[in-house]
Structure formats: structure tokens, C-alpha cells
C-alpha positions as CSV (number, residue, x, y, z in Angstrom):
1,M,229.5,-30.5,101.5
2,V,232.1,-27.7,101.4
3,K,234.5,-27.6,104.4
4,I,237.0,-25.2,105.9
5,G,239.2,-27.6,107.7
6,N,236.7,-29.8,109.4
7,I,234.0,-27.2,109.6
8,E,231.1,-27.8,107.3
9,V,229.9,-24.5,105.7
10,G,227.2,-25.7,103.3
11,E,226.8,-27.2,99.8
12,F,227.4,-23.9,98.1
13,P,228.0,-21.3,100.9
14,L,227.0,-17.7,100.7
15,F,229.5,-15.5,102.7
16,L,228.9,-12.1,104.0
17,S,232.1,-10.4,102.8
18,P,234.0,-8.5,105.5
19,M,233.6,-4.7,105.2
20,D,235.1,-2.2,107.6
21,D,232.5,-0.3,109.7
22,V,229.8,-2.4,108.0
23,T,229.9,-6.0,109.0
24,D,229.7,-5.5,112.7
25,L,227.8,-7.8,115.0
26,P,224.3,-6.3,114.5
27,F,224.6,-6.4,110.7
28,R,226.1,-9.8,110.6
29,Q,223.3,-11.2,112.7
30,L,220.7,-9.6,110.4
31,C,222.3,-11.2,107.4
32,K,222.5,-14.6,109.2
33,R,218.8,-14.4,109.9
34,N,218.2,-13.7,106.2
35,G,220.2,-16.6,104.8
36,A,223.9,-15.9,105.0
37,D,225.8,-19.2,105.6
38,V,229.2,-17.9,106.7
39,L,230.1,-14.7,108.4
40,I,233.4,-12.9,108.7
41,S,234.2,-10.0,111.0
42,E,235.3,-6.5,110.0
43,F,239.0,-6.6,109.3
44,I,241.0,-5.9,112.4
45,A,244.6,-4.5,112.6
46,S,247.0,-6.8,114.3
47,E,248.8,-4.0,116.0
48,A,245.5,-2.8,117.6
49,L,244.6,-6.2,118.8
50,I,247.8,-6.8,120.6
51,R,247.4,-3.4,122.2
52,D,244.0,-4.5,123.4
53,A,242.4,-1.4,121.7
54,E,238.8,-1.2,122.7
55,K,237.3,-0.7,119.2
56,S,239.3,-3.6,117.8
57,M,238.4,-5.9,120.7
58,R,234.7,-5.1,120.1
59,K,235.0,-6.0,116.4
60,M,236.0,-9.4,117.6
61,Q,232.8,-10.1,119.6
62,F,230.3,-12.5,118.2
63,D,227.5,-14.8,119.4
64,D,227.3,-18.6,118.8
65,F,224.3,-17.9,116.6
66,E,226.7,-16.5,114.0
67,R,228.7,-19.7,113.5
68,P,230.4,-20.6,111.3
69,I,232.3,-17.3,111.7
70,G,235.8,-16.2,110.9
71,I,237.7,-13.3,112.4
72,Q,239.8,-11.4,109.8
73,V,243.1,-9.7,110.6
74,F,245.5,-7.6,108.6
75,G,249.0,-6.2,109.1
76,N,252.5,-6.1,107.7
77,D,254.6,-6.9,110.7
78,E,255.2,-10.6,111.2
79,D,255.7,-10.4,114.9
80,S,252.5,-8.4,115.5
81,L,250.5,-10.8,113.3
82,L,251.8,-13.8,115.2
83,R,250.9,-12.3,118.5
84,C,247.4,-11.3,117.3
85,I,246.8,-14.9,116.3
86,D,246.9,-15.8,119.9
87,V,244.4,-13.1,120.8
88,V,242.0,-14.1,118.0
89,A,242.3,-17.8,118.9
90,S,241.3,-17.0,122.5
91,A,237.9,-15.7,121.2
92,N,237.3,-19.2,119.6
93,P,236.0,-18.3,116.2
94,D,235.7,-21.2,113.6
95,F,238.6,-19.9,111.5
96,I,241.0,-17.0,111.2
97,D,241.0,-15.1,107.9
98,I,244.2,-13.3,106.7
99,N,243.5,-10.2,104.6
100,W,246.0,-10.0,101.8
101,G,243.4,-8.2,99.6
102,C,242.4,-4.8,100.9
103,P,243.5,-2.2,98.4
104,V,242.9,1.1,100.3
105,R,245.8,3.3,100.7
106,K,245.9,3.4,104.5
107,V,246.3,-0.4,104.4
108,A,248.0,-1.4,101.2
109,G,250.2,1.7,101.2
110,R,251.8,0.3,104.4
111,G,252.5,-3.1,102.8
112,A,249.5,-4.8,104.4
113,G,246.4,-6.1,102.6
114,S,247.0,-6.3,98.9
115,G,250.1,-4.3,99.3
116,M,251.7,-7.6,100.3
117,L,251.1,-8.9,96.8
118,K,254.2,-6.8,95.8
119,D,256.3,-9.2,97.8
120,I,255.0,-12.7,97.3
121,P,258.0,-14.5,99.0
122,R,257.3,-12.4,102.2
123,L,253.6,-13.0,101.9
124,L,254.2,-16.7,101.8
125,R,256.7,-16.7,104.6
126,I,254.4,-14.7,107.0
127,T,251.4,-16.9,106.1
128,D,253.4,-20.0,106.8
129,S,254.3,-18.7,110.2
130,L,250.7,-17.8,110.9
131,V,249.4,-21.2,109.9
132,K,251.9,-22.9,112.2
133,R,251.0,-20.6,115.1
134,S,247.2,-20.9,114.8
135,P,245.3,-23.7,116.5
136,L,242.4,-22.9,114.2
137,P,242.0,-23.2,110.4
138,V,243.5,-20.3,108.6
139,T,242.0,-18.9,105.3
140,V,243.2,-16.1,103.0
141,K,241.3,-13.4,101.2
142,T,243.3,-11.8,98.4
143,R,243.1,-10.4,94.8
144,L,244.3,-11.5,91.4
145,G,247.6,-9.7,91.8
146,Y,249.2,-6.3,92.3
147,D,248.4,-4.9,88.8
148,D,247.6,-5.9,85.2
149,N,251.2,-7.0,84.7
150,D,251.3,-9.1,87.8
151,K,248.5,-11.6,88.3
152,P,250.0,-14.6,90.0
153,I,246.8,-15.9,91.7
154,V,246.7,-19.4,90.1
155,T,250.2,-20.2,91.4
156,L,249.8,-18.2,94.6
157,A,246.7,-20.2,95.6
158,E,248.6,-23.5,95.2
159,Q,251.5,-22.2,97.2
160,L,249.2,-21.0,100.0
161,Q,247.5,-24.4,99.9
162,D,250.9,-26.2,100.3
163,I,251.7,-23.9,103.3
164,G,248.5,-25.1,104.9
165,I,245.7,-22.6,104.5
166,Q,242.2,-24.3,104.4
167,A,240.4,-22.1,101.9
168,I,241.0,-19.1,99.7
169,S,238.7,-16.2,98.8
170,I,239.6,-14.3,95.6
171,H,238.4,-10.9,94.6
172,G,238.5,-10.6,90.8
173,R,240.4,-7.4,90.6
174,T,244.1,-6.3,91.2
175,K,245.3,-4.0,93.9
176,S,245.8,-1.2,91.4
177,Q,242.2,-1.5,90.2
178,M,240.8,-0.8,93.6
179,Y,237.0,-1.2,92.9
180,R,237.1,0.2,89.4
181,G,236.1,-1.6,86.3
182,E,234.6,-5.1,86.2
183,A,235.7,-8.0,88.3
184,D,237.5,-10.6,86.2
185,W,236.3,-14.1,87.2
186,T,238.2,-16.0,84.6
187,L,241.3,-16.2,86.7
188,I,239.2,-17.3,89.7
189,A,237.8,-20.1,87.5
190,E,241.3,-21.0,86.3
191,T,242.5,-21.2,90.0
192,K,239.6,-23.4,90.8
193,A,240.3,-25.6,87.8
194,N,243.9,-26.2,88.8
195,P,244.1,-30.0,89.3
196,R,246.7,-29.6,92.0
197,L,244.4,-27.3,94.1
198,H,242.2,-29.2,96.6
199,I,241.1,-26.4,99.1
200,P,237.8,-24.6,98.5
201,V,237.9,-21.5,96.2
202,F,235.4,-18.8,97.0
203,G,234.7,-16.0,94.5
204,N,234.2,-12.3,95.2
205,G,233.4,-9.2,93.1
206,D,230.4,-7.6,91.5
207,I,227.8,-10.1,92.8
208,T,224.9,-7.6,93.2
209,T,221.9,-9.8,92.3
210,P,220.8,-13.4,93.0
211,Q,221.0,-14.2,89.3
212,Q,224.6,-13.1,89.2
213,A,225.3,-15.5,92.0
214,I,223.7,-18.3,90.0
215,D,225.7,-17.3,86.9
216,A,229.0,-17.2,88.8
217,R,228.4,-20.7,90.3
218,D,227.4,-22.2,87.0
219,R,230.0,-20.5,84.8
220,Y,233.1,-20.4,87.0
221,G,232.7,-23.5,89.2
222,V,233.6,-21.8,92.5
223,D,232.8,-23.5,95.8
224,G,230.9,-20.5,97.2
225,I,230.5,-16.8,96.8
226,L,231.1,-13.7,98.9
227,I,228.5,-11.0,98.8
228,G,229.6,-7.6,100.1
229,R,228.4,-4.2,99.1
230,A,225.2,-5.6,97.6
231,A,224.1,-6.7,101.1
232,I,224.3,-3.2,102.5
233,G,220.7,-2.2,103.2
234,N,219.7,-5.5,101.5
235,P,220.2,-8.4,103.8
236,W,217.5,-10.3,101.9
237,I,219.9,-10.9,99.0
238,F,221.1,-14.2,100.7
239,E,217.7,-15.7,101.1
240,Q,216.6,-14.5,97.7
241,T,219.7,-16.2,96.1
242,K,218.9,-19.4,97.8
243,Q,215.3,-19.2,96.6
244,L,216.6,-18.8,93.1
245,F,218.9,-21.7,93.6
246,G,215.8,-23.8,94.3
247,N,214.0,-22.4,91.2
248,V,211.7,-20.4,93.4
249,T,210.9,-16.8,92.5
250,P,212.7,-14.6,95.1
251,V,210.4,-12.8,97.5
252,V,210.7,-9.1,97.4
253,P,210.2,-7.3,100.8
254,T,207.5,-4.8,101.1
255,V,208.2,-1.2,102.2
256,Q,206.9,-2.0,105.6
257,E,209.2,-5.0,105.9
258,R,212.1,-2.8,104.8
259,V,211.2,-0.3,107.5
260,E,210.9,-3.0,110.2
261,V,214.3,-4.6,109.4
262,C,216.0,-1.2,109.1
263,R,214.5,-0.2,112.5
264,D,215.7,-3.5,114.0
265,H,219.1,-3.0,112.6
266,L,219.3,0.5,114.0
267,L,218.1,-0.5,117.5
268,A,220.6,-3.4,117.6
269,S,223.4,-1.1,116.6
270,V,222.5,1.4,119.3
271,K,222.5,-1.4,121.9
272,F,225.9,-2.6,120.7
273,K,227.7,0.7,120.1
274,G,225.7,3.5,121.6
275,E,223.4,6.0,120.1
276,R,225.9,8.6,118.7
277,Q,228.1,6.2,116.8
278,S,225.2,4.2,115.5
279,I,223.3,7.2,114.2
280,F,226.3,8.1,112.2
281,E,227.2,4.6,110.9
282,M,223.7,3.7,109.9
283,R,223.6,6.5,107.4
284,K,225.4,4.4,104.9
285,H,222.5,1.9,104.9
286,Y,219.4,4.0,104.5
287,G,219.8,4.7,100.8
288,S,220.0,1.0,100.1
289,Y,217.2,0.0,102.4
290,F,214.8,2.2,100.5
291,K,216.4,2.1,97.0
292,G,214.0,2.6,94.2
293,L,211.2,4.2,96.2
294,F,209.6,7.1,94.3
295,D,209.9,10.5,96.0
296,F,212.1,9.1,98.8
297,K,214.3,12.2,98.8
298,Q,212.0,14.0,101.3
299,F,213.0,11.2,103.8
300,R,216.5,10.5,102.8
301,I,218.0,13.9,103.6
302,P,216.5,14.0,107.1
303,L,217.7,10.4,107.8
304,V,221.3,11.4,107.1
305,T,221.2,14.6,109.0
306,V,219.2,14.1,112.2
307,T,221.3,13.3,115.3
308,S,219.0,11.5,117.7
309,L,217.5,8.0,117.8
310,D,214.0,9.3,118.4
311,E,214.2,11.5,115.3
312,V,215.3,8.6,113.1
313,L,212.6,6.3,114.5
314,S,210.0,9.1,113.8
315,I,211.2,9.4,110.2
316,L,211.0,5.7,109.7
317,D,207.4,5.7,110.9
318,C,206.7,8.4,108.4
319,V,208.2,6.3,105.6
320,S,206.1,3.3,106.6
321,E,202.9,5.4,106.6
322,H,203.8,7.3,103.4
323,Y,204.2,4.1,101.4
324,K,201.5,2.1,103.1
325,E,200.2,-0.7,100.8
């Protein structure tokens, strides 16, 4: 049984990887119902949390149904990060995840996320302070390194373990790669194979099908896997992966089931965030919910342009009827 601290997370846990403006409460719960073992919040800026910013505080909300769950934070200021640890701990998640991996300019360009990989001594010093401050297990999500000439992940993981983190999630790219090219799992495997490393190592990057999850488990020996973009509009990927683990042919949802889950997702989002914001944010999901359907363009364009809940629900009803089996 894999553990984060004293928290059991499964024999080979499947994580919903944190994604900004995607892994909110409604989507996390949808993935949980469809087989995700461990959930992590959207990443939250430490400065926003200590200012009690409404959007950031809402990102921290979760239900007990979602456990085990971690809340992920990012920042580049040690004092702000330390103060936000207190705020996060008061919400009582199962663990706190530190994001040293986000490569986007608005984060890494300010020295947060994977930007911190440019200054490993500072990264270690701040992480040490956060571990000492936190009453909850602390985990880290990071990348192989800053660029192709600097991939210290094997050593870094051991250093972070010695500081006291309870697990590490590694995306198989560098900061400079962003999301380009293929994820390199060989260094993730090398990290896991380090005989001095005893904390769980979770792999991340380019897991888009259940078979790829199987291959990553068998080939690279990781303790669990994070699934991110492949879950957008496809929460079934977790249960399908578990079915394949058990040598059962994965069940493919019907069009009507896709419509039903998409509708449930939309309605839960409206309840949580309000109609206007939800209509806009759900647009990133529709293409994936109905990927591969012949002649779907007639519905896709209206779905991403209409502005009211009733209009979206009406279009979804039309989709269900059009592809009735």
C-alpha cells in the first residue's frame, strides 16, 4: 500500500493532476466518481491566499468525499508561502503540495513554479521551512530540471526527501520544454531506482490512454501516475485504466452517457461558480467529451458560443437525440 505520510492512497494510485481552471471541485468530484484515487486542487498563489482573495479561497474548498486530497500552492516569496501554509492547514486537506513545476511564464518567469529550479539551494531552503511549518504531510510536484543542460531530479528528489517531504511527483520534461516534445520517463525511473530514496515517486507526462498507464507502471516502476489533460472531457480514463489493470476490457461510454456526464458537470459547475463563469469555463471540455463523433461540428460551434445555461442544455439534448443508438 502506497502512503503519503500515514495516509494510504492505494496500491498503485491514479492521481488527477492539478490544472488551473480545470480541476475545480465539480470536475474533481466527477473524476473521483469515475475512479480517481487521489485529487489535488488547482494550484493557488500563496500571496492570494494570505490576502483572503475570494477566488483563491474558493479553489481551496473540497468535500470529504474527495479524500485523500491535497491542496497545491505556489509562490516565490518565502514569507508568503509560510503564511499560506497556515491558511491551507486550517482547511484540513490530507496533504499540502508545493508546486515547483509549473512552466508558464506568468509563474516561472517570476521565480515560482519551475522557475525555482534555476536556484536549487533556495528551493531547498524554502521547502525545508515549509515542511517545518506544516502540521500536514508536504509533497512536491516538479520537473526534471530547468533545461536540457540542467536535469538534477535524481539528486534533487533525494535532497527533498532528506528535508522531509513525503512524496514527489515528477513531470518528465524540463521547464524550458514547457509541454513540447515527448515526456522523458527515463529520469523518473532513475529517480525511483535510487536506493537511497524511500518516499513514493509518482510519474507525470503524456499519459493519455489506459495502456500508456500500464506501460509506465511496468516499464518505469513508479508508485503511481498523474493523469492531467487526458482527463479533460474524459473522466472515465481512471476507471478504464483500473479495468485494464485487472485484465478487463475497458468500458467505452455511449454518446448518451457522455451527454449525461457532461450535463451533470455543467450543472454542478453552475451551482458552484454561477452560470456566467461556468458557461465560459466549460467550453474547454466539450470537444473532449464528444471527441471522435462524426459530424459533430454542427454542435461544437454553438456549444462554445452560446451564453446561457438553457441554450447549452438544449444543444446537449440535440446531441443526445442526433446520435441516439
